[in-house]
N, C-alpha and C positions, 0 to 999 in steps of 0.2 A: 367918470364916460354916462352920458344917457342913451339907454337903447329903447326905441319906439318900436312897437310892437301894431301892424296894422294885423287884425284879426276880427275874426266873427266871433271870437271865443275868449274875450279878454280876462275873466275870472281863470280860464285856465290857465295862462302862464303867470298872471299876478300871483296864484296860489304856490304853482310850481318856484318860482323865481324871487320869493321873498322869504324863505325858509332856510335853513341852515348857514353855511357861509356868506352865500349871496344875499340873504336876508342881513346878516349883520352887516355885508357892505353897505346896505341900502341905507342899514339905521346908521352908519357912520357917515355917510353919505359921499361915499367912493365910487357907487355908481346909484343911477336912479333907474328906474324901473319905469316905463310911461304905455301901456295897453290901449291902443286907440279900438273903440270899437267901430267897422267900417260901417253897420248898420245903421251908426247916427249920422249918416251924412246921405242916406237914403232920401229920394223924394217921393217914394211911394207912401202911402196912406200907413200900410202895415210894415214898411221898412224893409221892401223886399230887397234885394241886392243880386237875385241871380235869372236869369231867364235861359229860353233855346238857344242853343248854338245856330248860326245860318247852316244852312247846308245837312241839317239833320244829324243823326247822332245819338248816342245815350246818353242821359244824363244833363244837367243843367251847369251853367257856364255866368261865373262872376262877372258884371257888369264894368264896366269900364269909370264911367262918373263917382259912383260912390267910391273906389277905390282910389280916383285920381283926388277927388275933395279931402278922403282922410290925407292923403301923403300932402297936400298942400296945406290942410290945418297945421302940420309942422314943420314946412319949410318956410312960410307965411311966417311963423312965429319966431324961427331961428334966423332967418335973414339970410341964410346962408346955403351951399348946395350942400347936400347930407347925403354919404352912399346910401342906395336903396338894395337891400340886398332880397333877391328873390327864392324862397325856399324850391327845388325843383327837381327831378332827379335828372332834365336834363341836363344842368348844369356843372360846373367844376366838381369834384370832389372834396372834401372840407378836407383840410389837414391840420396839423398843428402849425406849421409854416404860415397857414393864412390864418390861423387864429391870433399869431404874433402881427401878422400886417394888421388886420382890423382893429387890433387892442391900439394901434397909434393913433387911431380917429379918435376925434372927443365925441362923437355922435352916429349913431348907425340907425338906421332905418329899416327891418323886417316885414317883407309884406308876405303873410300867410294865405295860400290858397287855399279853397273848399271847392267841392263838389268837382266837375273832371277841369277845373283849373280859371283861369282868368283872362279876361278879352286882350287879345295880342295887341293891340292900338295902345292900351294903357301901359302895357310890359315895355313895349318900345318906347314910351315918353318920360319914364321913372325909372327905371330897374337901371343900376349899374353894375350889378355883379348878378349871376345866375349859380345857386352853389347847390351841392347835393349831398348828403350825410350818406349815401351808399347807394347802390343798384338795385334798390328796391320801392315798392310804391305805399304810402300813408294815406290815410283819410284826409289828411291836412298838414298845413306846414308848420303849424304850432309847437308839435317836438322836435322837427328838426332844428327851428328857430331857438329852441330851449336849450337842447343840446350845444348850438354854437355859442348860445351867449354864456353858457356855463365855462366852455373852453375857454373864449376871448377874457372872460372877467379874472379868470385866474392868471393871464398875463399883466394884470393891472396892478401895480405897486400896492402893497396895503390890504389888498382882497382876502390872501392867504396869510398875513401875520405873521410867515416863514417864507419868505424868497425862495430858497432852498429846495422848499417843495415842490416849486414849479421847475425850476432845473434838473432836479434829477427825475423826472416823470419820464415816461414813457415817452418817445419820438424828439426830447428837449434836446437832443444832439445826433436826433436820426435812428436810434438805437434803444429798443425796450427795455423796461426798466430792469433791474437785478430782483434776485428773490429776497424777501426781506423776514425776519423770524420776531418774535418777542415771548415772553416768559409764560411758560416753564421752560426750562432748558431743555429737556426732554418731555416730548409728548406723544403718548400712543406709540413708545418705544422708538421715537425718532427725535433724535439730536439736533440742536443746532450746530452749524458748523462751527469747530473751533476756532478758526481766524477770526470771529468774532468776536470771541471772548479773550482775545490776547490783549486788548487795549492797543495793541500798533496800529495807528490811524492810517499810515501809509498803506502799511500791508493788507489793511481794511478796503483802504480806498482802492488799490489795485485788486484785489480778490472783485470785488463790485464789478469793476470796468470788465472783468475777462468774462464775469457770468453774463452782463449784459451782450458781451460779444456773443457769447456762446448760444444765449436764448434765443438771439435775434438771427443765426445762422441757422438756428433749429425750426423755429417758428416764422419767423417772415423774411427769410434769405432775398427779397427782392429791395428790404429797406437798406442793406446794405451797400448799393450803388451808389445811393447819394447820402450814406452817411459819414460823419464827421471822424474817419478813422485814419491812422497813421501807418505810413508803410511796415514798421513794425507791426501794427495791430491786424494789417491785413493777412500778413506773412503767418501769425496767431492762427486767424480765422482758417487759411488756408492748410494749414499743417492739421488743424482740429477736425476738418470736413474731409480731410483724407483717412486720418486714423480712422474717425467714426465709417468710412465707406469697408475699409479693410475689417471692420469687425463684424 
C-alpha cells in the first residue's frame, strides 16, 4: 500500500513513519511512504505557499495552486483516482472501522494543512474525505495523518507479523481490550489472575471476553450500542451494571 502525504514538513512524517513496526513494513515493501513537499510546487522565488485570507482575519492561508500541483503530481503518476484525505477538526471522527475501510485501498493521499487552513477551492477540487482524530485543534495535519497511517497499516496483512494482534486490539469488535499480564507472577503484592495460569484456553478466552465486556461497560458504555455482542452477553452486561449500581 502506498501512503502519499502532502505536507510542508516531509522530514517530520518520514522520520516518524519509517521506524519501528512501520519502518520494518517499509523495508519489506509491504507499505511505502511518499512524503511530498508542497513547497516544491510553489511558483514563488522563495517557495512561499501562504497568503493573507480574503475578508481579513488572523493568520495566513495555504494557497490553492501549490497544493493542487502537489496532488496532481501523484495522480498523474498513478494514472487513477486516489482517495484524498484532508485532516481537519471539521471532518468525521476517525475510528477503527474507518481504518479497516481505508486499508482496502491500494493508495491513499493525505493532505496536511498548516497556518489557518487551506484555500477552500482546492479542497473542493481534490478532497474525497475530511477526517478528524478528535475535537481539538493542532498546529498542522501531520500528526493526525501519522496517527491514521499507523492505525491503517496495522490492518494490512504482513505488517504486524501476527494477525491475531490486530484482531484482539481494542475496538476490533467494538469492545475495549481485556487486561493483560506478564512475568513475574506476583508484582508489588499483586498476583496474576489464576485463570490465566490454568492452561485451559477455553476458560481463558471466556474470561478475557467477560473482561472486555466489563471494561467497556465501565469506561466506554457508548461503544456497547454498536459492539458485536450476543443476547447472552447483553444480559451479562445488564446484570453486571445492575449489581454495580446496588453496591
